[in-house]
MARGU-856576 format. One record per atom (N, C-alpha, C, O): residue number from 1; residue in one letter; x negated, z, y. Coordinates in Angstrom, 1 decimal. Layout:
<recs>
nr;rest;u;w;v
NUM;A;X;Z;Y;
...
</recs>
This chain:
<recs>
nr;rest;u;w;v
1;M;56.7;28.1;2.1;
1;M;55.8;27.6;1.2;
1;M;54.6;26.9;1.7;
1;M;53.5;27.1;1.2;
2;K;54.9;26.2;2.8;
2;K;53.9;25.5;3.5;
2;K;52.8;26.4;4.0;
2;K;51.6;26.1;3.8;
3;K;53.1;27.5;4.6;
3;K;52.2;28.5;5.1;
3;K;51.3;29.1;3.9;
3;K;50.1;29.1;3.9;
4;T;52.0;29.4;2.8;
4;T;51.3;29.9;1.6;
4;T;50.3;29.0;1.0;
4;T;49.1;29.4;0.6;
5;G;50.7;27.7;1.0;
5;G;49.8;26.7;0.5;
5;G;48.6;26.4;1.4;
5;G;47.5;26.2;0.9;
6;H;48.7;26.5;2.7;
6;H;47.7;26.3;3.6;
6;H;46.8;27.6;3.5;
6;H;45.6;27.4;3.4;
7;S;47.4;28.6;3.4;
7;S;46.5;29.9;3.3;
7;S;45.8;29.9;2.0;
7;S;44.6;30.2;2.0;
8;L;46.4;29.5;0.8;
8;L;45.6;29.4;-0.3;
8;L;44.5;28.4;-0.4;
8;L;43.5;28.7;-1.0;
9;V;44.6;27.3;0.3;
9;V;43.6;26.3;0.5;
9;V;42.6;26.8;1.3;
9;V;41.4;26.7;1.0;
10;I;42.9;27.5;2.4;
10;I;41.7;28.2;3.2;
10;I;41.0;29.3;2.6;
10;I;39.8;29.5;2.8;
11;V;41.7;30.1;1.8;
11;V;41.0;31.2;1.0;
11;V;40.1;30.6;-0.1;
11;V;39.0;31.0;-0.3;
12;L;40.6;29.5;-0.8;
12;L;39.7;28.9;-1.8;
12;L;38.5;28.3;-1.1;
12;L;37.4;28.4;-1.7;
13;A;38.6;27.6;0.0;
13;A;37.6;26.9;0.7;
13;A;36.5;27.9;1.0;
13;A;35.3;27.7;0.9;
14;L;37.1;29.1;1.6;
14;L;36.1;30.2;2.0;
14;L;35.3;30.7;0.8;
14;L;34.1;30.8;0.9;
15;V;36.0;31.0;-0.2;
15;V;35.4;31.5;-1.4;
15;V;34.4;30.6;-2.0;
15;V;33.3;30.9;-2.5;
16;G;34.7;29.4;-2.0;
16;G;33.7;28.3;-2.5;
16;G;32.6;28.2;-1.6;
16;G;31.4;28.2;-2.1;
17;S;32.8;28.2;-0.4;
17;S;31.6;28.2;0.5;
17;S;30.6;29.4;0.4;
17;S;29.4;29.2;0.4;
18;I;31.2;30.5;0.3;
18;I;30.3;31.7;0.1;
18;I;29.7;31.8;-1.2;
18;I;28.5;32.3;-1.3;
19;S;30.3;31.4;-2.3;
19;S;29.6;31.3;-3.6;
19;S;28.6;30.3;-3.7;
19;S;27.7;30.4;-4.5;
20;S;28.7;29.2;-2.8;
20;S;27.7;28.1;-3.0;
20;S;26.5;28.4;-2.0;
20;S;25.5;27.6;-2.0;
21;T;26.5;29.4;-1.2;
21;T;25.3;29.6;-0.3;
21;T;24.1;30.1;-1.1;
21;T;23.0;29.9;-0.5;
22;A;24.2;30.6;-2.3;
22;A;23.1;31.1;-3.1;
22;A;22.3;29.8;-3.5;
22;A;21.1;29.9;-3.8;
23;A;22.8;28.5;-3.5;
23;A;22.2;27.3;-3.8;
23;A;21.3;26.9;-2.7;
23;A;20.3;26.1;-2.9;
24;F;21.5;27.4;-1.5;
24;F;20.6;27.1;-0.3;
24;F;19.6;28.2;-0.2;
24;F;18.7;27.9;0.6;
25;A;19.5;29.2;-0.8;
25;A;18.6;30.2;-0.6;
25;A;17.1;29.8;-1.0;
25;A;16.9;29.2;-2.0;
26;A;16.2;30.2;-0.2;
26;A;14.9;29.7;-0.4;
26;A;14.0;30.9;-0.9;
26;A;14.5;32.1;-0.9;
27;R;12.8;30.6;-1.2;
27;R;11.9;31.8;-1.7;
27;R;11.4;32.5;-0.5;
27;R;11.3;31.9;0.5;
28;D;11.2;33.9;-0.6;
28;D;10.7;34.5;0.5;
28;D;9.3;34.2;0.9;
28;D;8.6;33.6;0.1;
29;A;8.8;34.7;2.0;
29;A;7.5;34.2;2.5;
29;A;6.2;34.8;1.7;
29;A;5.2;34.2;1.7;
30;A;6.5;36.0;1.1;
30;A;5.5;36.5;0.2;
30;A;5.3;35.8;-1.2;
30;A;4.2;35.7;-1.7;
31;T;6.4;35.4;-1.6;
31;T;6.4;34.5;-2.9;
31;T;5.7;33.3;-2.6;
31;T;5.0;32.8;-3.5;
32;M;6.0;32.6;-1.4;
32;M;5.4;31.2;-1.1;
32;M;4.0;31.4;-1.0;
32;M;3.2;30.6;-1.5;
33;I;3.6;32.5;-0.2;
33;I;2.0;32.6;0.0;
33;I;1.3;33.0;-1.4;
33;I;0.2;32.5;-1.6;
34;A;1.9;33.8;-2.2;
34;A;1.3;34.1;-3.4;
34;A;1.2;32.7;-4.2;
34;A;0.2;32.4;-4.9;
35;Q;2.2;31.9;-4.2;
35;Q;2.1;30.6;-5.0;
35;Q;1.0;29.7;-4.5;
35;Q;0.3;29.0;-5.2;
36;E;1.0;29.7;-3.1;
36;E;-0.1;28.8;-2.5;
36;E;-1.5;29.3;-2.9;
36;E;-2.4;28.4;-2.9;
37;K;-1.8;30.5;-3.1;
37;K;-3.1;31.0;-3.3;
37;K;-3.3;30.7;-4.8;
37;K;-4.4;30.3;-5.2;
38;E;-2.2;30.8;-5.7;
38;E;-2.6;30.4;-7.1;
38;E;-2.8;28.8;-7.2;
38;E;-3.7;28.3;-7.9;
39;N;-2.0;28.1;-6.5;
39;N;-2.3;26.8;-6.6;
39;N;-3.7;26.3;-6.0;
39;N;-4.3;25.4;-6.5;
40;Q;-4.1;27.0;-5.0;
40;Q;-5.4;26.8;-4.4;
40;Q;-6.6;27.2;-5.5;
40;Q;-7.6;26.5;-5.6;
41;K;-6.4;28.3;-6.2;
41;K;-7.4;28.6;-7.2;
41;K;-7.4;27.5;-8.4;
41;K;-8.4;27.1;-8.8;
42;V;-6.2;27.1;-8.8;
42;V;-6.2;26.2;-9.8;
42;V;-6.8;24.9;-9.4;
42;V;-7.5;24.3;-10.3;
43;S;-6.6;24.4;-8.2;
43;S;-7.2;23.3;-7.6;
43;S;-8.6;23.4;-7.5;
43;S;-9.3;22.5;-7.8;
44;D;-9.2;24.5;-7.1;
44;D;-10.7;24.7;-6.9;
44;D;-11.2;24.7;-8.4;
44;D;-12.3;24.0;-8.6;
45;E;-10.7;25.3;-9.3;
45;E;-11.2;25.3;-10.7;
45;E;-11.3;23.9;-11.2;
45;E;-12.3;23.6;-11.9;
46;R;-10.1;23.0;-11.0;
46;R;-10.1;21.7;-11.6;
46;R;-11.3;20.9;-10.7;
46;R;-12.0;20.1;-11.3;
47;T;-11.5;21.1;-9.5;
47;T;-12.4;20.3;-8.8;
47;T;-13.8;20.7;-9.3;
47;T;-14.6;19.8;-9.6;
48;A;-14.1;22.0;-9.5;
48;A;-15.5;22.5;-10.0;
48;A;-15.7;21.9;-11.4;
48;A;-16.8;21.7;-11.7;
49;S;-14.6;21.7;-12.3;
49;S;-14.9;21.3;-13.6;
49;S;-15.2;20.0;-13.6;
49;S;-16.0;19.5;-14.4;
50;R;-14.5;19.2;-12.7;
50;R;-14.7;17.6;-12.6;
50;R;-16.0;17.4;-11.9;
50;R;-16.5;16.3;-12.2;
51;A;-16.6;18.1;-11.1;
51;A;-17.7;17.8;-10.1;
51;A;-19.0;18.0;-11.0;
51;A;-19.9;17.2;-11.0;
52;A;-19.0;19.1;-11.7;
52;A;-20.2;19.3;-12.5;
52;A;-20.1;19.0;-14.0;
52;A;-19.3;19.6;-14.7;
53;P;-20.8;18.1;-14.5;
53;P;-20.8;17.8;-15.9;
53;P;-21.2;18.9;-16.8;
53;P;-22.0;19.7;-16.4;
54;A;-20.7;19.0;-17.9;
54;A;-21.0;20.0;-18.9;
54;A;-22.4;19.8;-19.3;
54;A;-22.9;18.7;-19.4;
55;A;-23.1;21.0;-19.6;
55;A;-24.5;20.9;-20.0;
55;A;-24.5;20.1;-21.3;
55;A;-23.7;20.3;-22.2;
56;G;-25.5;19.3;-21.4;
56;G;-25.7;18.5;-22.6;
56;G;-24.9;17.3;-22.7;
56;G;-25.0;16.6;-23.8;
57;T;-24.0;16.9;-21.8;
57;T;-23.2;15.7;-21.8;
57;T;-24.0;14.6;-21.0;
57;T;-24.4;15.0;-19.9;
58;P;-24.2;13.4;-21.4;
58;P;-24.7;12.3;-20.7;
58;P;-23.8;11.9;-19.6;
58;P;-22.6;12.0;-19.9;
59;R;-24.2;11.6;-18.4;
59;R;-23.6;11.0;-17.4;
59;R;-23.3;9.6;-17.6;
59;R;-24.2;9.0;-18.2;
60;K;-22.3;8.9;-17.1;
60;K;-21.9;7.6;-17.4;
60;K;-22.7;6.9;-16.4;
60;K;-22.7;7.2;-15.2;
61;I;-23.4;5.7;-16.9;
61;I;-24.1;4.8;-16.0;
61;I;-23.1;3.8;-15.4;
61;I;-22.3;3.2;-16.2;
62;V;-23.1;3.7;-14.1;
62;V;-22.1;2.9;-13.4;
62;V;-22.9;1.7;-12.7;
62;V;-23.6;1.9;-11.7;
63;L;-22.7;0.5;-13.1;
63;L;-23.6;-0.6;-12.5;
63;L;-22.9;-1.4;-11.5;
63;L;-21.6;-1.5;-11.6;
64;P;-23.4;-2.0;-10.5;
64;P;-22.6;-3.0;-9.5;
64;P;-22.1;-4.1;-10.2;
64;P;-22.5;-4.5;-11.3;
65;L;-21.1;-4.7;-9.6;
65;L;-20.4;-5.9;-10.1;
65;L;-21.6;-7.1;-10.2;
65;L;-22.2;-7.3;-9.2;
66;D;-21.8;-7.7;-11.3;
66;D;-22.8;-8.8;-11.4;
66;D;-22.2;-10.2;-11.8;
66;D;-22.9;-11.1;-12.2;
67;H;-20.9;-10.4;-11.5;
67;H;-20.2;-11.6;-11.7;
67;H;-19.0;-11.7;-10.8;
67;H;-18.5;-10.8;-10.3;
68;G;-18.5;-13.1;-10.6;
68;G;-17.5;-13.4;-9.7;
68;G;-17.9;-13.8;-8.4;
68;G;-19.0;-13.8;-8.1;
69;P;-17.0;-14.1;-7.6;
69;P;-17.2;-14.8;-6.3;
69;P;-18.0;-13.7;-5.4;
69;P;-18.9;-14.2;-4.6;
70;R;-17.8;-12.5;-5.4;
70;R;-18.4;-11.7;-4.5;
70;R;-19.3;-10.6;-5.4;
70;R;-19.2;-9.4;-5.2;
71;A;-20.2;-11.1;-6.2;
71;A;-21.2;-10.4;-6.9;
71;A;-22.0;-9.6;-6.0;
71;A;-22.5;-10.0;-5.0;
72;E;-22.3;-8.3;-6.5;
72;E;-23.1;-7.4;-5.6;
72;E;-24.5;-7.6;-6.1;
72;E;-25.4;-7.3;-5.3;
73;T;-24.8;-8.0;-7.3;
73;T;-26.1;-8.1;-7.9;
73;T;-26.3;-9.1;-8.9;
73;T;-25.4;-9.9;-9.1;
74;T;-27.3;-9.1;-9.7;
74;T;-27.4;-10.1;-10.8;
74;T;-27.4;-9.5;-12.0;
74;T;-27.6;-8.3;-12.1;
75;P;-27.1;-10.2;-13.2;
75;P;-27.3;-9.6;-14.4;
75;P;-28.6;-9.2;-14.8;
75;P;-28.8;-8.2;-15.6;
76;G;-29.6;-9.8;-14.3;
76;G;-31.0;-9.4;-14.6;
76;G;-31.3;-8.0;-13.9;
76;G;-31.8;-7.1;-14.4;
77;A;-30.8;-8.0;-12.6;
77;A;-31.0;-6.6;-11.9;
77;A;-30.3;-5.5;-12.7;
77;A;-30.8;-4.4;-12.8;
78;N;-29.2;-5.8;-13.1;
78;N;-28.3;-4.8;-13.8;
78;N;-29.0;-4.4;-15.1;
78;N;-29.0;-3.2;-15.5;
79;R;-29.6;-5.3;-15.8;
79;R;-30.4;-5.0;-17.0;
79;R;-31.5;-4.0;-16.6;
79;R;-31.8;-3.0;-17.3;
80;K;-32.2;-4.3;-15.5;
80;K;-33.2;-3.4;-15.2;
80;K;-32.8;-2.1;-14.8;
80;K;-33.5;-1.1;-15.1;
81;R;-31.7;-1.9;-14.0;
81;R;-31.2;-0.6;-13.6;
81;R;-30.7;0.0;-15.0;
81;R;-30.9;1.2;-15.2;
82;L;-30.0;-0.6;-15.9;
82;L;-29.6;0.1;-17.1;
82;L;-30.9;0.7;-18.0;
82;L;-30.8;1.8;-18.5;
83;S;-31.9;-0.1;-18.0;
83;S;-33.2;0.4;-18.7;
83;S;-33.8;1.4;-18.0;
83;S;-34.4;2.3;-18.6;
84;A;-33.8;1.4;-16.6;
84;A;-34.3;2.5;-15.9;
84;A;-33.5;3.8;-16.0;
84;A;-34.0;4.9;-15.9;
85;A;-32.2;3.6;-16.2;
85;A;-31.4;4.8;-16.2;
85;A;-31.4;5.4;-17.5;
85;A;-31.4;6.6;-17.7;
86;Q;-31.5;4.5;-18.5;
86;Q;-31.7;5.1;-19.9;
86;Q;-33.0;5.9;-20.1;
86;Q;-33.0;6.9;-20.7;
87;A;-34.1;5.3;-19.6;
87;A;-35.3;6.0;-19.6;
87;A;-35.3;7.2;-18.8;
87;A;-36.0;8.1;-19.2;
88;A;-34.6;7.2;-17.7;
88;A;-34.5;8.6;-17.0;
88;A;-33.6;9.5;-17.7;
88;A;-33.8;10.7;-17.6;
89;A;-32.5;9.0;-18.4;
89;A;-31.8;10.1;-19.3;
89;A;-32.7;10.6;-20.4;
89;A;-32.6;11.7;-20.8;
90;V;-33.5;9.8;-20.9;
90;V;-34.5;10.4;-22.0;
90;V;-35.4;11.4;-21.5;
90;V;-35.7;12.4;-22.1;
91;A;-35.8;11.1;-20.3;
91;A;-36.8;12.0;-19.7;
91;A;-36.3;13.0;-18.9;
91;A;-37.1;13.8;-18.3;
92;S;-34.8;13.1;-18.7;
92;S;-34.2;14.0;-17.9;
92;S;-34.6;14.2;-16.5;
92;S;-34.7;15.4;-16.1;
93;S;-34.9;13.1;-15.9;
93;S;-35.3;13.2;-14.5;
93;S;-34.3;12.4;-13.8;
93;S;-33.7;11.5;-14.5;
94;P;-34.0;12.5;-12.5;
94;P;-33.2;11.9;-11.7;
94;P;-33.5;10.4;-11.5;
94;P;-34.7;10.1;-11.4;
95;V;-32.5;9.4;-11.5;
95;V;-32.8;8.0;-11.4;
95;V;-32.8;7.7;-10.0;
95;V;-32.0;8.3;-9.2;
96;R;-33.7;6.9;-9.5;
96;R;-33.9;6.5;-8.2;
96;R;-34.1;5.0;-8.3;
96;R;-35.1;4.5;-8.9;
97;F;-33.1;4.2;-7.5;
97;F;-33.2;2.7;-7.6;
97;F;-33.8;2.4;-6.1;
97;F;-33.7;3.1;-5.2;
98;S;-34.4;1.2;-6.2;
98;S;-34.8;0.5;-4.9;
98;S;-33.6;-0.4;-4.5;
98;S;-32.9;-0.8;-5.3;
99;S;-33.4;-0.5;-3.3;
99;S;-32.3;-1.5;-2.9;
99;S;-32.9;-2.8;-2.9;
99;S;-34.0;-2.9;-2.6;
100;N;-32.1;-3.8;-3.3;
100;N;-32.6;-5.3;-3.4;
100;N;-32.2;-5.9;-2.1;
100;N;-32.5;-7.1;-1.9;
</recs>
């Protein structure tokens, strides 16, 4: 009985290990390369759509910080920048700021 019990345990362990090897199987190289190409395409499309604003949509005006202990500019300078940016948006010409 002892020999039969040990044999049964060994057989069950071998069957269990063989059936669980499918869980460790990986994708083949061709599938991985194809997936990487698809991922790169999607990434490029997202980057292109984010980089170029759609035609007719106004660009958001971002002003430097004008308050706090490390202010980069003053509220008056920001008002001038905002009015220049709004005038440029109306004229559809690029905005150029002089450095203070």
